[in-house]
PDB file of N, CA, C and O in Angstrom:
ATOM      1  N   MET A   1     -32.471   5.822   6.162  1.00  0.00           N
ATOM      2  CA  MET A   1     -31.107   5.403   6.410  1.00  0.00           C
ATOM      3  C   MET A   1     -30.714   3.776   4.870  1.00  0.00           C
ATOM      4  O   MET A   1     -31.387   2.769   5.089  1.00  0.00           O
ATOM      5  N   SER A   2     -30.203   3.728   4.186  1.00  0.00           N
ATOM      6  CA  SER A   2     -29.623   2.637   3.424  1.00  0.00           C
ATOM      7  C   SER A   2     -29.352   1.710   4.520  1.00  0.00           C
ATOM      8  O   SER A   2     -28.875   2.177   5.555  1.00  0.00           O
ATOM      9  N   ALA A   3     -29.632   0.252   4.419  1.00  0.00           N
ATOM     10  CA  ALA A   3     -29.714  -0.697   4.552  1.00  0.00           C
ATOM     11  C   ALA A   3     -28.113  -1.516   4.950  1.00  0.00           C
ATOM     12  O   ALA A   3     -27.757  -2.616   5.374  1.00  0.00           O
ATOM     13  N   HIS A   4     -27.366  -0.027   4.452  1.00  0.00           N
ATOM     14  CA  HIS A   4     -25.638  -0.970   4.898  1.00  0.00           C
ATOM     15  C   HIS A   4     -25.111   0.113   6.199  1.00  0.00           C
ATOM     16  O   HIS A   4     -24.122  -0.017   6.920  1.00  0.00           O
ATOM     17  N   THR A   5     -25.812   0.851   6.200  1.00  0.00           N
ATOM     18  CA  THR A   5     -25.487   2.234   7.211  1.00  0.00           C
ATOM     19  C   THR A   5     -26.166   1.400   8.254  1.00  0.00           C
ATOM     20  O   THR A   5     -27.218   0.770   8.143  1.00  0.00           O
ATOM     21  N   PRO A   6     -25.024   1.564   9.737  1.00  0.00           N
ATOM     22  CA  PRO A   6     -25.839   1.772  10.678  1.00  0.00           C
ATOM     23  C   PRO A   6     -25.890   1.942  12.151  1.00  0.00           C
ATOM     24  O   PRO A   6     -24.765   2.138  12.612  1.00  0.00           O
ATOM     25  N   THR A   7     -26.920   1.927  13.111  1.00  0.00           N
ATOM     26  CA  THR A   7     -27.630   2.940  13.496  1.00  0.00           C
ATOM     27  C   THR A   7     -26.998   3.005  15.414  1.00  0.00           C
ATOM     28  O   THR A   7     -27.211   3.906  16.225  1.00  0.00           O
ATOM     29  N   ASP A   8     -26.033   1.407  15.666  1.00  0.00           N
ATOM     30  CA  ASP A   8     -25.541   1.422  16.750  1.00  0.00           C
ATOM     31  C   ASP A   8     -24.307   2.620  16.877  1.00  0.00           C
ATOM     32  O   ASP A   8     -23.539   2.496  15.923  1.00  0.00           O
ATOM     33  N   PRO A   9     -23.980   3.545  17.631  1.00  0.00           N
ATOM     34  CA  PRO A   9     -22.927   4.388  17.214  1.00  0.00           C
ATOM     35  C   PRO A   9     -21.564   3.708  17.780  1.00  0.00           C
ATOM     36  O   PRO A   9     -20.506   4.335  17.738  1.00  0.00           O
ATOM     37  N   ALA A  10     -21.638   2.477  18.277  1.00  0.00           N
ATOM     38  CA  ALA A  10     -20.274   1.501  18.304  1.00  0.00           C
ATOM     39  C   ALA A  10     -20.216   1.021  17.117  1.00  0.00           C
ATOM     40  O   ALA A  10     -19.188   0.574  16.608  1.00  0.00           O
ATOM     41  N   LYS A  11     -21.264   1.074  16.608  1.00  0.00           N
ATOM     42  CA  LYS A  11     -20.905   0.267  14.951  1.00  0.00           C
ATOM     43  C   LYS A  11     -20.429   1.324  13.594  1.00  0.00           C
ATOM     44  O   LYS A  11     -19.851   1.068  12.538  1.00  0.00           O
ATOM     45  N   ILE A  12     -20.903   2.458  14.108  1.00  0.00           N
ATOM     46  CA  ILE A  12     -20.857   3.707  13.777  1.00  0.00           C
ATOM     47  C   ILE A  12     -19.139   4.188  13.568  1.00  0.00           C
ATOM     48  O   ILE A  12     -18.386   4.431  12.624  1.00  0.00           O
ATOM     49  N   GLN A  13     -19.079   4.153  14.915  1.00  0.00           N
ATOM     50  CA  GLN A  13     -17.901   4.077  15.189  1.00  0.00           C
ATOM     51  C   GLN A  13     -16.435   2.782  14.486  1.00  0.00           C
ATOM     52  O   GLN A  13     -15.374   3.156  13.987  1.00  0.00           O
ATOM     53  N   ARG A  14     -16.669   2.001  14.590  1.00  0.00           N
ATOM     54  CA  ARG A  14     -16.239   0.583  14.458  1.00  0.00           C
ATOM     55  C   ARG A  14     -16.006   0.967  12.026  1.00  0.00           C
ATOM     56  O   ARG A  14     -15.231   0.840  11.079  1.00  0.00           O
ATOM     57  N   GLN A  15     -17.238   1.395  12.388  1.00  0.00           N
ATOM     58  CA  GLN A  15     -17.102   1.430  10.318  1.00  0.00           C
ATOM     59  C   GLN A  15     -16.327   2.665   9.958  1.00  0.00           C
ATOM     60  O   GLN A  15     -15.686   2.771   8.912  1.00  0.00           O
ATOM     61  N   LYS A  16     -16.412   3.502  10.791  1.00  0.00           N
ATOM     62  CA  LYS A  16     -15.669   4.168  10.469  1.00  0.00           C
ATOM     63  C   LYS A  16     -13.761   4.453  10.811  1.00  0.00           C
ATOM     64  O   LYS A  16     -12.856   5.149  10.351  1.00  0.00           O
ATOM     65  N   ARG A  17     -13.906   3.664  11.635  1.00  0.00           N
ATOM     66  CA  ARG A  17     -12.581   3.716  11.714  1.00  0.00           C
ATOM     67  C   ARG A  17     -12.091   1.859  10.498  1.00  0.00           C
ATOM     68  O   ARG A  17     -10.891   1.727  10.260  1.00  0.00           O
ATOM     69  N   LEU A  18     -12.688   1.171  10.147  1.00  0.00           N
ATOM     70  CA  LEU A  18     -12.230   0.315   8.821  1.00  0.00           C
ATOM     71  C   LEU A  18     -12.245   1.012   7.805  1.00  0.00           C
ATOM     72  O   LEU A  18     -11.202   0.948   7.155  1.00  0.00           O
ATOM     73  N   GLU A  19     -13.233   1.832   7.302  1.00  0.00           N
ATOM     74  CA  GLU A  19     -12.897   3.054   6.319  1.00  0.00           C
ATOM     75  C   GLU A  19     -11.448   4.053   6.260  1.00  0.00           C
ATOM     76  O   GLU A  19     -10.984   4.520   5.220  1.00  0.00           O
ATOM     77  N   GLU A  20     -11.098   4.169   7.108  1.00  0.00           N
ATOM     78  CA  GLU A  20      -9.456   5.114   7.555  1.00  0.00           C
ATOM     79  C   GLU A  20      -9.221   4.166   7.188  1.00  0.00           C
ATOM     80  O   GLU A  20      -8.762   4.194   6.046  1.00  0.00           O
ATOM     81  N   THR A  21      -9.359   2.729   7.853  1.00  0.00           N
ATOM     82  CA  THR A  21      -8.071   1.681   7.701  1.00  0.00           C
ATOM     83  C   THR A  21      -7.735   1.474   6.367  1.00  0.00           C
ATOM     84  O   THR A  21      -6.665   1.663   5.788  1.00  0.00           O
ATOM     85  N   LEU A  22      -9.080   0.948   5.860  1.00  0.00           N
ATOM     86  CA  LEU A  22      -8.938   0.884   4.324  1.00  0.00           C
ATOM     87  C   LEU A  22      -8.433   1.541   3.397  1.00  0.00           C
ATOM     88  O   LEU A  22      -7.870   0.943   2.480  1.00  0.00           O
ATOM     89  N   LYS A  23      -8.530   3.210   3.419  1.00  0.00           N
ATOM     90  CA  LYS A  23      -7.758   4.448   3.058  1.00  0.00           C
ATOM     91  C   LYS A  23      -6.866   4.190   2.916  1.00  0.00           C
ATOM     92  O   LYS A  23      -6.498   4.102   1.744  1.00  0.00           O
ATOM     93  N   GLU A  24      -5.519   3.771   4.438  1.00  0.00           N
ATOM     94  CA  GLU A  24      -4.597   4.248   4.538  1.00  0.00           C
ATOM     95  C   GLU A  24      -3.848   3.024   3.728  1.00  0.00           C
ATOM     96  O   GLU A  24      -2.758   3.155   3.171  1.00  0.00           O
ATOM     97  N   ASN A  25      -4.669   1.739   3.764  1.00  0.00           N
ATOM     98  CA  ASN A  25      -4.107   0.662   2.976  1.00  0.00           C
ATOM     99  C   ASN A  25      -4.057   0.866   1.932  1.00  0.00           C
ATOM    100  O   ASN A  25      -3.376   0.141   1.207  1.00  0.00           O
ATOM    101  N   LEU A  26      -4.690   1.833   1.483  1.00  0.00           N
ATOM    102  CA  LEU A  26      -4.860   1.725  -0.524  1.00  0.00           C
ATOM    103  C   LEU A  26      -3.947   2.661  -0.873  1.00  0.00           C
ATOM    104  O   LEU A  26      -3.744   2.831  -2.075  1.00  0.00           O
ATOM    105  N   ARG A  27      -3.046   3.636   0.336  1.00  0.00           N
ATOM    106  CA  ARG A  27      -2.282   4.644  -0.118  1.00  0.00           C
ATOM    107  C   ARG A  27      -1.092   4.075  -0.485  1.00  0.00           C
ATOM    108  O   ARG A  27      -0.335   4.009  -1.453  1.00  0.00           O
ATOM    109  N   ARG A  28      -1.217   3.636   0.791  1.00  0.00           N
ATOM    110  CA  ARG A  28       0.427   2.394   1.180  1.00  0.00           C
ATOM    111  C   ARG A  28       0.510   1.224  -0.350  1.00  0.00           C
ATOM    112  O   ARG A  28       1.605   1.167  -0.911  1.00  0.00           O
ATOM    113  N   ARG A  29      -0.258   0.660  -0.726  1.00  0.00           N
ATOM    114  CA  ARG A  29      -0.433   0.201  -1.879  1.00  0.00           C
ATOM    115  C   ARG A  29      -0.261   0.677  -2.926  1.00  0.00           C
ATOM    116  O   ARG A  29       0.325   0.104  -3.845  1.00  0.00           O
ATOM    117  N   LYS A  30      -0.721   1.766  -2.977  1.00  0.00           N
ATOM    118  CA  LYS A  30      -0.247   2.725  -4.335  1.00  0.00           C
ATOM    119  C   LYS A  30       1.146   3.321  -4.455  1.00  0.00           C
ATOM    120  O   LYS A  30       1.846   3.248  -5.465  1.00  0.00           O
ATOM    121  N   ALA A  31       1.563   4.088  -2.993  1.00  0.00           N
ATOM    122  CA  ALA A  31       3.324   4.286  -3.303  1.00  0.00           C
ATOM    123  C   ALA A  31       4.281   2.936  -3.220  1.00  0.00           C
ATOM    124  O   ALA A  31       5.479   2.910  -3.503  1.00  0.00           O
ATOM    125  N   GLN A  32       3.552   1.926  -2.809  1.00  0.00           N
ATOM    126  CA  GLN A  32       4.511   0.903  -3.525  1.00  0.00           C
ATOM    127  C   GLN A  32       4.223   0.575  -4.416  1.00  0.00           C
ATOM    128  O   GLN A  32       5.158   0.113  -5.071  1.00  0.00           O
ATOM    129  N   ALA A  33       3.021   0.549  -5.018  1.00  0.00           N
ATOM    130  CA  ALA A  33       3.259   0.578  -6.475  1.00  0.00           C
ATOM    131  C   ALA A  33       3.483   1.515  -7.557  1.00  0.00           C
ATOM    132  O   ALA A  33       3.302   1.494  -8.774  1.00  0.00           O
ATOM    133  N   ARG A  34       4.052   2.556  -6.496  1.00  0.00           N
ATOM    134  CA  ARG A  34       4.501   3.849  -7.720  1.00  0.00           C
ATOM    135  C   ARG A  34       6.143   3.635  -8.274  1.00  0.00           C
ATOM    136  O   ARG A  34       6.696   3.679  -9.373  1.00  0.00           O
ATOM    137  N   SER A  35       6.755   3.268  -6.248  1.00  0.00           N
ATOM    138  CA  SER A  35       7.755   2.738  -5.737  1.00  0.00           C
ATOM    139  C   SER A  35       8.284   1.576  -7.098  1.00  0.00           C
ATOM    140  O   SER A  35       9.073   1.602  -8.043  1.00  0.00           O
ATOM    141  N   ARG A  36       7.610   0.921  -6.682  1.00  0.00           N
ATOM    142  CA  ARG A  36       8.013  -0.860  -7.847  1.00  0.00           C
ATOM    143  C   ARG A  36       8.097   0.126  -9.182  1.00  0.00           C
ATOM    144  O   ARG A  36       9.209  -0.037  -9.684  1.00  0.00           O
ATOM    145  N   SER A  37       7.453   0.921  -9.802  1.00  0.00           N
ATOM    146  CA  SER A  37       7.555   0.970 -10.849  1.00  0.00           C
ATOM    147  C   SER A  37       8.643   2.153 -11.614  1.00  0.00           C
ATOM    148  O   SER A  37       9.023   2.390 -12.760  1.00  0.00           O
ATOM    149  N   GLU A  38       8.859   2.674 -10.332  1.00  0.00           N
ATOM    150  CA  GLU A  38      10.317   3.431 -10.781  1.00  0.00           C
ATOM    151  C   GLU A  38      11.119   3.451 -10.562  1.00  0.00           C
ATOM    152  O   GLU A  38      12.002   4.271 -10.815  1.00  0.00           O
ATOM    153  N   THR A  39      11.118   2.187  -9.780  1.00  0.00           N
ATOM    154  CA  THR A  39      12.344   1.463 -10.140  1.00  0.00           C
ATOM    155  C   THR A  39      13.028   0.670 -11.443  1.00  0.00           C
ATOM    156  O   THR A  39      14.149   0.606 -11.947  1.00  0.00           O
ATOM    157  N   ALA A  40      11.721   0.109 -11.692  1.00  0.00           N
ATOM    158  CA  ALA A  40      11.596  -0.855 -12.991  1.00  0.00           C
ATOM    159  C   ALA A  40      12.069  -0.513 -14.407  1.00  0.00           C
ATOM    160  O   ALA A  40      12.345  -1.106 -15.450  1.00  0.00           O
ATOM    161  N   GLU A  41      12.011   1.145 -13.772  1.00  0.00           N
ATOM    162  CA  GLU A  41      12.007   2.089 -15.554  1.00  0.00           C
ATOM    163  C   GLU A  41      13.485   2.485 -15.119  1.00  0.00           C
ATOM    164  O   GLU A  41      14.183   3.010 -15.987  1.00  0.00           O
ATOM    165  N   ARG A  42      14.109   2.249 -13.656  1.00  0.00           N
ATOM    166  CA  ARG A  42      15.729   2.325 -13.828  1.00  0.00           C
ATOM    167  C   ARG A  42      15.937   1.308 -13.286  1.00  0.00           C
ATOM    168  O   ARG A  42      15.960   1.058 -12.081  1.00  0.00           O
ATOM    169  N   PRO A  43      16.174   0.378 -14.544  1.00  0.00           N
ATOM    170  CA  PRO A  43      17.450  -0.492 -13.730  1.00  0.00           C
ATOM    171  C   PRO A  43      18.617  -0.656 -13.438  1.00  0.00           C
ATOM    172  O   PRO A  43      19.041  -1.693 -12.927  1.00  0.00           O
ATOM    173  N   GLY A  44      19.507   0.625 -13.800  1.00  0.00           N
ATOM    174  CA  GLY A  44      20.934   0.546 -13.167  1.00  0.00           C
ATOM    175  C   GLY A  44      20.994   1.090 -11.964  1.00  0.00           C
ATOM    176  O   GLY A  44      22.018   1.607 -11.519  1.00  0.00           O
ATOM    177  N   LEU A  45      19.837   1.011 -11.310  1.00  0.00           N
ATOM    178  CA  LEU A  45      19.218   1.278  -9.103  1.00  0.00           C
ATOM    179  C   LEU A  45      19.625  -0.145  -8.701  1.00  0.00           C
ATOM    180  O   LEU A  45      20.217  -0.019  -7.629  1.00  0.00           O
ATOM    181  N   MET A  46      19.592  -1.375  -9.034  1.00  0.00           N
ATOM    182  CA  MET A  46      19.872  -2.852  -8.875  1.00  0.00           C
ATOM    183  C   MET A  46      21.005  -3.201  -9.165  1.00  0.00           C
ATOM    184  O   MET A  46      21.028  -3.446 -10.371  1.00  0.00           O
ATOM    185  N   PRO A  47      22.234  -3.401  -8.576  1.00  0.00           N
ATOM    186  CA  PRO A  47      23.146  -4.280  -9.032  1.00  0.00           C
ATOM    187  C   PRO A  47      22.763  -5.987  -9.465  1.00  0.00           C
ATOM    188  O   PRO A  47      22.049  -6.849  -8.953  1.00  0.00           O
ATOM    189  N   SER A  48      23.866  -5.915 -10.976  1.00  0.00           N
ATOM    190  CA  SER A  48      23.659  -6.986 -11.090  1.00  0.00           C
ATOM    191  C   SER A  48      23.612  -8.427 -10.378  1.00  0.00           C
ATOM    192  O   SER A  48      23.495  -8.201  -9.174  1.00  0.00           O
ATOM    193  N   ASP A  49      23.648  -9.574 -10.572  1.00  0.00           N
ATOM    194  CA  ASP A  49      24.141 -11.272  -9.813  1.00  0.00           C
ATOM    195  C   ASP A  49      25.437 -10.645 -10.562  1.00  0.00           C
ATOM    196  O   ASP A  49      24.852  -9.562 -10.557  1.00  0.00           O
ATOM    197  N   GLU A  50      26.139 -10.472 -10.928  1.00  0.00           N
ATOM    198  CA  GLU A  50      27.941 -10.425 -11.257  1.00  0.00           C
ATOM    199  C   GLU A  50      28.144  -9.400 -10.778  1.00  0.00           C
ATOM    200  O   GLU A  50      29.373  -9.474 -10.741  1.00  0.00           O
ATOM    201  N   ASP A  51      27.842  -8.161 -10.230  1.00  0.00           N
ATOM    202  CA  ASP A  51      28.775  -7.707  -9.635  1.00  0.00           C
ATOM    203  C   ASP A  51      28.431  -7.873  -8.061  1.00  0.00           C
ATOM    204  O   ASP A  51      29.002  -7.119  -7.274  1.00  0.00           O
ATOM    205  N   ALA A  52      27.637  -8.710  -7.643  1.00  0.00           N
ATOM    206  CA  ALA A  52      27.247  -8.933  -6.245  1.00  0.00           C
ATOM    207  C   ALA A  52      28.213  -9.313  -6.119  1.00  0.00           C
ATOM    208  O   ALA A  52      28.944  -8.929  -5.206  1.00  0.00           O
ATOM    209  N   GLU A  53      28.755 -10.713  -7.495  1.00  0.00           N
ATOM    210  CA  GLU A  53      29.480 -11.982  -6.835  1.00  0.00           C
ATOM    211  C   GLU A  53      30.740 -12.013  -7.496  1.00  0.00           C
ATOM    212  O   GLU A  53      31.287 -13.075  -7.794  1.00  0.00           O
ATOM    213  N   ASN A  54      31.510 -10.232  -7.877  1.00  0.00           N
ATOM    214  CA  ASN A  54      32.598  -9.703  -7.895  1.00  0.00           C
ATOM    215  C   ASN A  54      32.934  -9.218  -6.307  1.00  0.00           C
ATOM    216  O   ASN A  54      33.796  -9.754  -5.610  1.00  0.00           O
ATOM    217  N   GLU A  55      32.270  -8.351  -5.979  1.00  0.00           N
ATOM    218  CA  GLU A  55      32.368  -7.702  -4.920  1.00  0.00           C
ATOM    219  C   GLU A  55      32.806  -8.841  -4.056  1.00  0.00           C
ATOM    220  O   GLU A  55      33.854  -8.685  -3.431  1.00  0.00           O
ATOM    221  N   ALA A  56      32.162  -9.947  -3.936  1.00  0.00           N
ATOM    222  CA  ALA A  56      32.746 -11.079  -3.082  1.00  0.00           C
ATOM    223  C   ALA A  56      34.085 -11.351  -2.464  1.00  0.00           C
ATOM    224  O   ALA A  56      34.266 -12.378  -1.810  1.00  0.00           O
TER     225      ALA A  56
END
């Protein structure tokens, strides 16, 4: 076994939960980045400041 692999079952469970949490966080961050890049490519989706002032 490598030095990074815990042998205690509780530590193994904790490491697996941490790995799953980190993977989910990465997925969420990638989706957020994709969403932001899509929005930046289509600037017409966000109203400009002038439009907001005219509506008020």
